[in-house]
C-alpha positions as CSV (number, residue, x, y, z in Angstrom):
1,X,70.9,33.9,-1.8
2,X,69.6,35.8,-4.7
3,X,69.5,39.4,-5.7
4,X,66.0,40.8,-5.0
5,X,64.5,43.6,-6.9
6,X,62.8,46.4,-4.9
7,X,60.4,49.2,-5.6
8,X,62.2,52.5,-5.0
9,X,61.6,56.0,-6.4
10,X,64.8,57.6,-7.7
11,X,63.9,61.2,-7.7
12,X,65.6,63.8,-9.9
13,X,68.4,65.6,-8.2
14,X,71.6,63.8,-8.9
15,X,73.5,60.6,-9.1
16,X,72.1,57.7,-7.0
17,X,68.9,59.6,-6.0
18,X,65.8,57.9,-4.6
19,X,62.6,58.3,-2.6
20,X,62.4,55.5,-0.2
21,X,59.3,53.2,-0.3
22,X,57.8,51.9,2.9
23,X,60.0,49.6,4.8
24,X,58.9,46.1,5.7
25,X,59.9,44.1,8.7
26,X,63.6,43.4,9.3
27,X,62.9,39.7,9.3
28,X,61.9,39.8,5.7
29,X,65.2,41.5,4.8
30,X,63.5,43.2,1.8
31,X,63.0,46.9,1.4
32,X,60.0,46.7,-1.0
33,X,58.3,44.5,-3.5
34,X,59.6,43.3,-6.8
35,X,58.4,43.4,-10.4
36,X,55.7,46.0,-10.4
37,X,55.0,48.5,-13.1
38,X,56.5,49.3,-16.5
39,X,60.2,49.6,-17.0
40,X,61.7,50.7,-20.3
41,X,63.7,48.1,-22.2
42,X,62.1,45.2,-20.3
43,X,61.2,43.4,-23.6
44,X,63.5,41.7,-26.1
45,X,66.2,42.2,-27.2
46,X,67.4,44.2,-24.1
47,X,65.5,42.3,-21.3
48,X,66.6,44.8,-18.7
49,X,64.7,43.0,-15.9
50,X,66.6,39.8,-16.6
51,X,68.5,38.1,-13.7
52,X,71.2,37.0,-16.0
53,X,73.7,39.6,-14.8
54,X,77.5,39.8,-14.6
55,X,77.9,43.2,-13.0
56,X,80.3,43.5,-10.0
57,X,77.6,43.2,-7.4
58,X,76.1,40.1,-9.0
59,X,79.5,38.6,-9.1
60,X,80.1,39.5,-5.5
61,X,76.8,37.9,-4.5
62,X,77.9,34.7,-6.1
63,X,81.1,34.8,-4.1
64,X,79.1,35.3,-0.9
65,X,76.8,32.4,-1.8
66,X,79.9,30.2,-2.3
67,X,81.4,31.2,1.0
68,X,84.3,33.0,-0.7
69,X,83.4,36.4,0.7
70,X,81.3,37.9,3.5
71,X,79.9,41.3,4.2
72,X,81.1,42.6,7.6
73,X,79.3,45.1,9.8
74,X,81.3,48.0,11.3
75,X,79.8,49.6,14.4
76,X,80.7,53.1,13.2
77,X,80.3,52.9,9.4
78,X,77.9,49.9,8.9
79,X,78.5,47.8,5.9
80,X,80.1,50.6,3.8
81,X,83.8,49.7,4.5
82,X,83.1,46.0,3.7
83,X,81.2,46.9,0.5
84,X,84.0,49.1,-0.8
85,X,86.7,46.5,0.0
86,X,84.8,43.6,-1.6
87,X,83.9,45.7,-4.7
88,X,87.4,47.1,-4.9
89,X,86.2,50.7,-4.7
90,X,89.0,52.9,-3.3
91,X,88.2,55.1,-0.3
92,X,90.2,57.9,-1.7
93,X,87.6,58.3,-4.5
94,X,85.3,59.9,-1.9
95,X,83.4,63.0,-3.0
96,X,80.9,64.8,-0.8
97,X,77.5,66.3,-1.8
98,X,75.6,68.3,0.7
99,X,72.5,69.1,-1.4
100,X,69.4,67.1,-0.4
101,X,69.3,65.0,-3.5
102,X,68.8,61.5,-2.2
103,X,66.0,59.5,-0.7
104,X,67.8,59.9,2.6
105,X,67.6,63.7,2.3
106,X,66.5,64.4,5.9
107,X,70.0,63.2,7.1
108,X,71.9,65.2,4.4
109,X,73.1,68.7,5.1
110,X,76.3,70.8,4.9
111,X,77.2,69.3,8.3
112,X,76.4,65.8,7.1
113,X,77.0,65.5,3.3
114,X,76.4,62.3,1.4
115,X,79.6,60.4,0.5
116,X,80.1,58.9,-2.9
117,X,82.8,56.4,-4.0
118,X,83.6,54.8,-7.4
119,X,85.8,52.7,-9.5
120,X,85.7,51.9,-13.2
121,X,82.5,49.8,-12.9
122,X,80.7,50.7,-9.6
123,X,79.3,53.8,-7.8
124,X,78.6,53.6,-4.1
125,X,76.6,56.2,-2.0
126,X,76.4,56.4,1.7
127,X,74.7,58.8,4.1
128,X,75.8,59.5,7.7
129,X,73.6,57.3,9.9
130,X,71.6,56.4,6.8
131,X,69.3,53.5,6.2
132,X,70.9,52.0,3.1
133,X,74.0,51.9,1.1
134,X,73.2,52.9,-2.5
135,X,75.0,51.2,-5.4
136,X,75.0,51.5,-9.2
137,X,76.9,48.5,-10.7
138,X,77.6,48.4,-14.5
139,X,76.8,45.2,-16.3
140,X,78.7,44.8,-19.6
141,X,75.4,44.3,-21.5
142,X,72.7,46.0,-19.5
143,X,74.3,49.1,-18.3
144,X,73.5,50.5,-14.9
145,X,72.0,48.1,-12.4
146,X,70.7,49.6,-9.2
147,X,71.0,48.1,-5.7
148,X,70.4,48.9,-2.1
149,X,72.0,47.3,0.9
150,X,70.0,47.7,4.2
151,X,72.3,49.2,6.8
152,X,70.7,47.4,9.7
153,X,72.9,44.6,10.9
154,X,71.7,41.3,9.8
155,X,72.8,37.7,9.9
156,X,72.7,37.4,6.1
157,X,72.7,40.9,4.5
158,X,71.7,41.0,0.9
159,X,72.0,43.3,-2.0
160,X,68.5,44.2,-3.2
161,X,67.9,45.1,-6.8
162,X,66.1,48.4,-7.2
163,X,64.7,48.3,-10.7
164,X,61.3,50.1,-10.9
165,X,60.9,53.7,-9.8
166,X,64.6,54.4,-9.9
167,X,64.6,54.1,-13.6
168,X,62.0,56.8,-13.9
169,X,64.8,59.3,-13.5
170,X,67.8,57.1,-14.4
171,X,66.4,56.5,-17.8
172,X,66.1,60.1,-18.9
173,X,67.7,62.8,-21.0
174,X,70.5,63.2,-18.5
175,X,71.5,59.5,-18.9
176,X,70.9,59.7,-22.7
177,X,67.8,57.7,-22.5
178,X,69.3,54.5,-21.1
179,X,69.8,53.0,-17.6
180,X,72.7,55.2,-16.4
181,X,74.1,57.7,-14.0
182,X,74.4,61.4,-14.0
183,X,75.9,64.3,-12.0
184,X,73.9,67.4,-11.3
185,X,75.0,70.8,-10.2
186,X,72.3,72.7,-8.3
187,X,71.7,75.9,-6.4
188,X,71.5,74.8,-2.7
189,X,70.3,76.8,0.3
190,X,72.3,76.9,3.5
191,X,70.2,73.9,4.7
192,X,71.1,71.9,1.6
193,X,67.6,72.1,0.0
194,X,67.3,73.0,-3.7
195,X,66.2,76.5,-4.6
196,X,62.8,76.0,-6.2
197,X,62.6,77.0,-9.8
198,X,66.4,77.5,-10.1
199,X,68.3,76.1,-13.0
200,X,70.4,73.0,-12.6
201,X,73.1,71.5,-14.8
202,X,74.2,68.1,-15.9
203,X,77.9,67.8,-15.4
204,X,80.3,66.0,-17.8
205,X,83.7,66.7,-19.3
206,X,82.3,69.4,-21.6
207,X,80.6,71.4,-18.8
208,X,82.0,74.9,-18.1
209,X,83.8,74.9,-14.8
210,X,81.6,77.8,-13.7
211,X,78.5,75.6,-13.9
212,X,79.9,72.5,-12.0
213,X,79.6,71.2,-8.5
214,X,76.7,73.2,-7.1
215,X,75.8,71.5,-3.8
216,X,79.2,69.7,-3.6
217,X,82.3,70.1,-1.4
218,X,85.8,70.4,-2.9
219,X,88.5,70.2,-0.3
220,X,91.7,70.5,-2.3
221,X,90.9,73.0,-5.1
222,X,91.9,76.6,-5.3
223,X,88.9,79.0,-4.6
224,X,88.9,80.2,-8.2
225,X,88.3,76.8,-9.7
226,X,85.5,75.3,-7.6
227,X,82.7,76.5,-9.9
228,X,79.5,76.5,-7.9
229,X,81.0,74.2,-5.3
230,X,81.6,75.1,-1.6
231,X,78.8,77.7,-1.8
232,X,75.1,78.2,-1.1
233,X,72.5,80.7,-2.4
234,X,72.7,84.1,-0.8
235,X,70.2,84.4,2.0
236,X,68.9,87.9,1.3
237,X,65.5,87.9,-0.2
238,X,63.4,84.9,-1.0
239,X,65.1,81.5,-1.3
240,X,62.6,80.9,-4.1
241,X,64.0,83.7,-6.2
242,X,65.6,82.7,-9.5
243,X,69.2,81.8,-8.9
244,X,71.8,83.9,-10.6
245,X,75.3,84.6,-9.4
246,X,74.3,85.3,-5.8
247,X,76.3,82.4,-4.3
248,X,77.9,82.7,-0.8
249,X,81.1,80.8,-0.1
250,X,80.7,78.0,2.3
251,X,83.6,76.5,4.2
252,X,83.4,72.7,4.6
253,X,81.4,72.1,7.8
254,X,81.5,68.3,8.0
255,X,83.3,66.4,10.7
256,X,86.0,64.4,8.9
257,X,86.1,61.7,11.6
258,X,82.5,60.7,10.6
259,X,83.7,59.7,7.1
260,X,86.1,57.2,5.7
261,X,88.2,60.0,4.3
262,X,88.4,63.7,5.2
263,X,88.5,64.8,1.6
264,X,86.2,65.5,-1.3
265,X,88.9,65.3,-3.9
266,X,88.8,67.7,-6.9
267,X,90.5,65.1,-9.1
268,X,87.9,62.5,-8.2
269,X,85.3,65.1,-9.2
270,X,86.9,65.6,-12.6
271,X,87.2,61.9,-13.3
272,X,83.7,61.3,-12.1
273,X,82.4,63.9,-14.5
274,X,84.1,62.2,-17.4
275,X,83.2,58.6,-16.4
276,X,79.5,58.9,-15.8
277,X,78.6,60.1,-19.3
278,X,81.2,57.7,-20.8
279,X,79.4,54.8,-19.2
280,X,76.1,56.2,-20.6
281,X,77.4,56.5,-24.1
282,X,78.7,52.9,-24.1
283,X,75.3,51.7,-22.9
284,X,73.5,53.8,-25.5
285,X,75.6,52.4,-28.3
286,X,75.1,48.9,-27.0
287,X,71.3,49.3,-26.8
288,X,70.9,51.0,-30.1
289,X,72.9,48.3,-31.9
290,X,71.0,45.5,-30.4
291,X,67.6,47.1,-31.1
292,X,68.6,47.8,-34.7
293,X,69.8,44.2,-35.3
294,X,66.7,42.8,-33.6
295,X,64.4,44.9,-35.8
296,X,66.2,43.8,-38.9
297,X,65.9,40.1,-38.0
298,X,67.4,37.9,-40.8
299,X,67.2,40.7,-43.3
300,X,70.4,42.4,-44.6
301,X,71.3,45.5,-42.5
302,X,69.7,48.5,-44.0
303,X,71.2,52.0,-44.2
304,X,68.6,53.3,-41.7
305,X,69.5,50.5,-39.3
306,X,73.2,51.4,-39.5
307,X,72.4,55.0,-38.8
308,X,70.6,54.0,-35.6
309,X,73.8,52.8,-34.0
310,X,76.5,54.7,-36.0
311,X,75.2,58.0,-34.6
312,X,75.7,57.0,-30.9
313,X,78.9,55.2,-31.9
314,X,80.2,58.4,-33.4
315,X,79.2,60.3,-30.2
316,X,81.0,57.7,-28.2
317,X,84.2,58.0,-30.3
318,X,84.3,61.8,-29.8
319,X,83.7,61.6,-26.1
320,X,86.3,58.8,-25.8
321,X,88.8,61.2,-27.4
322,X,87.8,64.1,-25.2
323,X,86.7,66.2,-28.2
324,X,85.2,69.5,-26.8
325,X,86.6,68.9,-23.4
326,X,86.5,72.1,-21.3
327,X,90.0,73.5,-20.7
328,X,91.1,73.4,-17.1
329,X,92.0,77.1,-16.9
330,X,93.3,78.2,-13.4
331,X,94.3,74.7,-12.3
332,X,97.8,74.2,-10.9
333,X,98.4,70.7,-12.1
334,X,101.5,70.0,-10.0
335,X,99.9,71.4,-6.8
336,X,96.7,69.5,-7.3
337,X,98.6,66.2,-7.9
338,X,100.6,66.8,-4.8
339,X,97.5,67.2,-2.7
340,X,95.4,64.4,-4.2
341,X,95.8,60.8,-2.9
342,X,93.2,59.8,-5.4
343,X,95.3,61.1,-8.4
344,X,98.3,59.1,-7.3
345,X,96.5,55.8,-6.7
346,X,94.3,56.2,-9.8
347,X,97.3,56.7,-12.0
348,X,99.2,53.8,-10.4
349,X,96.4,51.4,-11.4
350,X,97.0,52.1,-15.1
351,X,98.4,49.4,-17.5
352,X,101.5,50.9,-19.1
353,X,103.2,50.6,-22.5
354,X,107.0,50.0,-22.9
355,X,107.6,53.7,-22.6
356,X,105.9,53.8,-19.2
357,X,102.8,55.7,-20.5
358,X,99.2,55.1,-19.4
359,X,95.8,56.5,-20.3
360,X,95.4,57.1,-16.6
361,X,98.2,59.6,-16.4
362,X,97.0,63.1,-15.4
363,X,97.7,66.5,-16.9
364,X,95.5,68.7,-14.7
365,X,96.9,72.0,-16.1
366,X,95.1,72.2,-19.5
367,X,93.1,69.0,-19.6
368,X,92.2,66.1,-17.3
369,X,94.5,63.4,-18.8
370,X,97.8,63.7,-20.5
371,X,96.8,61.3,-23.3
372,X,93.3,62.1,-24.7
373,X,91.6,58.7,-24.8
374,X,89.4,57.3,-22.0
375,X,90.7,54.6,-19.8
376,X,87.2,53.0,-20.1
377,X,88.3,51.6,-23.4
378,X,89.8,48.8,-21.3
379,X,86.4,48.1,-19.6
380,X,84.3,45.0,-20.0
381,X,81.4,47.3,-21.1
382,X,83.5,48.6,-24.0
383,X,84.6,45.1,-24.9
384,X,81.0,43.9,-25.0
385,X,79.9,46.5,-27.5
386,X,78.1,44.4,-30.1
387,X,79.2,44.3,-33.7
388,X,79.0,46.1,-36.0
389,X,79.1,49.1,-33.7
390,X,82.4,48.0,-32.0
391,X,84.0,47.6,-35.4
392,X,82.8,51.0,-36.4
393,X,84.3,52.7,-33.3
394,X,87.6,50.9,-33.8
395,X,87.8,51.8,-37.5
396,X,87.0,55.5,-36.8
397,X,89.4,55.5,-33.9
398,X,92.2,54.2,-36.1
399,X,91.4,56.9,-38.7
400,X,91.7,59.6,-36.2
401,X,94.8,58.4,-34.5
402,X,96.7,57.8,-37.8
403,X,95.8,61.2,-39.2
404,X,93.4,60.0,-41.8
405,X,90.6,61.9,-40.2
406,X,91.1,65.7,-40.9
407,X,87.7,67.0,-39.6
408,X,87.6,70.2,-37.7
409,X,86.2,68.4,-34.6
410,X,89.4,66.6,-34.2
411,X,91.7,69.6,-34.8
412,X,92.5,69.9,-31.1
413,X,94.2,66.5,-31.2
414,X,97.8,67.2,-32.1
415,X,99.8,64.7,-34.2
416,X,102.0,64.0,-31.1
417,X,99.0,63.2,-28.9
418,X,97.4,61.0,-31.6
419,X,100.6,59.1,-32.0
420,X,101.0,58.6,-28.3
421,X,97.5,57.3,-27.8
422,X,97.9,55.0,-30.8
423,X,101.2,53.5,-29.5
424,X,99.7,53.1,-26.0
425,X,96.7,51.2,-27.3
426,X,98.7,49.0,-29.6
427,X,101.0,48.0,-26.8
428,X,98.3,47.6,-24.0
429,X,94.9,46.8,-25.4
430,X,94.1,43.2,-26.1
431,X,91.8,42.2,-28.9
432,X,92.4,45.1,-31.3
433,X,91.0,44.4,-34.8
434,X,93.2,43.0,-37.6
435,X,93.5,46.4,-39.4
436,X,95.2,47.7,-36.2
437,X,97.6,44.8,-36.2
438,X,98.3,45.3,-39.9
439,X,99.0,49.0,-39.4
440,X,101.4,48.2,-36.5
441,X,103.2,45.6,-38.5
442,X,103.5,47.9,-41.5
443,X,104.9,50.7,-39.4
444,X,107.0,48.6,-37.1
445,X,105.1,49.4,-33.9
446,X,105.0,47.2,-30.9
447,X,101.5,45.6,-30.4
448,X,99.7,42.9,-28.6
449,X,97.6,40.2,-30.3
450,X,94.3,39.0,-29.3
451,X,95.7,35.6,-28.3
452,X,98.9,36.8,-26.7
453,X,99.4,34.8,-23.5
454,X,101.9,37.5,-22.2
455,X,99.4,40.4,-22.6
456,X,98.9,42.5,-19.6
457,X,95.4,42.3,-18.2
458,X,93.1,45.0,-19.5
459,X,91.3,44.8,-16.2
460,X,94.4,45.9,-14.3
461,X,93.2,49.5,-14.6
462,X,90.3,49.0,-12.2
463,X,92.0,47.2,-9.4
464,X,92.8,49.3,-6.4
């Protein structure tokens, strides 16, 4: 069995959005045709259309081919439970979006929101009584790879690669110009449609809370900290009027029994906002480095070539360290943690240093995480950053964490937090450069080495 690419239009409107192409007969087990039209980055050195993939879905397909795994059909929820289990995507990561921002928009409404699930490498979307499970699976070198799984029961269900029209919107400003994912906050009507002409917002960790979550449900957040969530545009006047502050609260209207979980967890929302753009920045740095090196050929690396990848690498560093993160004013961290199964299981999956600290530990009173460094530093995508970009990020990271960097942009990182992040990484992150090991030795800090057989797995953080 092979992954088959399909022709699907991914319309603007949010993460995992699409306009379905014409379906062919079930016997063909293919939603649309492959390899038509122009896709950015198809040429060397990126070769985005290549079948040489090692993303989680591609790896799962190999297991299925070898008889080591099988997709199972559930009469009530289709292939979704099996997909989540096999891809190790936790059910408690569920968030619900009721705006009509998917190719399956006729079936999406406040009564039947679309369910989204994720882990460190995979995003899965599902619509109640929908036609397909939507998947974005991150390849270490290629970034976001898009798949659909037909929800009709079949003897041999297959993941079909959606590579053409989806990239028209998933290679855009909101994804930083590379194959990626994005979250959008919109002004929805009471039917879930988008208010024509109204402003929308890309959501990440720097977005003001007041501009987040339009068209989404949040089930365990205080009313004052849901931003634009749990609300629709006021019905008085024309729905096409420019959207301002005239939002009307909307109590969750979905039937919990129709979903794998009854929640749309606010902590999952916060993590999702961080993770999507972190993934995009890793991919951007990867692409820019490979393009710069390819253009140089055998010539020595020029200053202009270095600038091509150092700029995104610097952006990645700052996002990695949560520079300019929006403060979580109004959040009751202890109360949120007590009501969030996702927060508990997410934190439990963290690899910990000898002091019991993890980059997956939450704060949720002032900031998302207690220690301001992204857990995606443990990801395969980060580990596959090509040199010299990866060396640049590590060098700059060490400068910041050891206090050598005194720039105003990093003033919000206290000496205590810098030291904690440094110690956690030294004790838990395999493959740190020699200069990190030298610093640890000179300062008598515990550290792993790249060849340590007793090192904890850096992939432990993504296992449910």
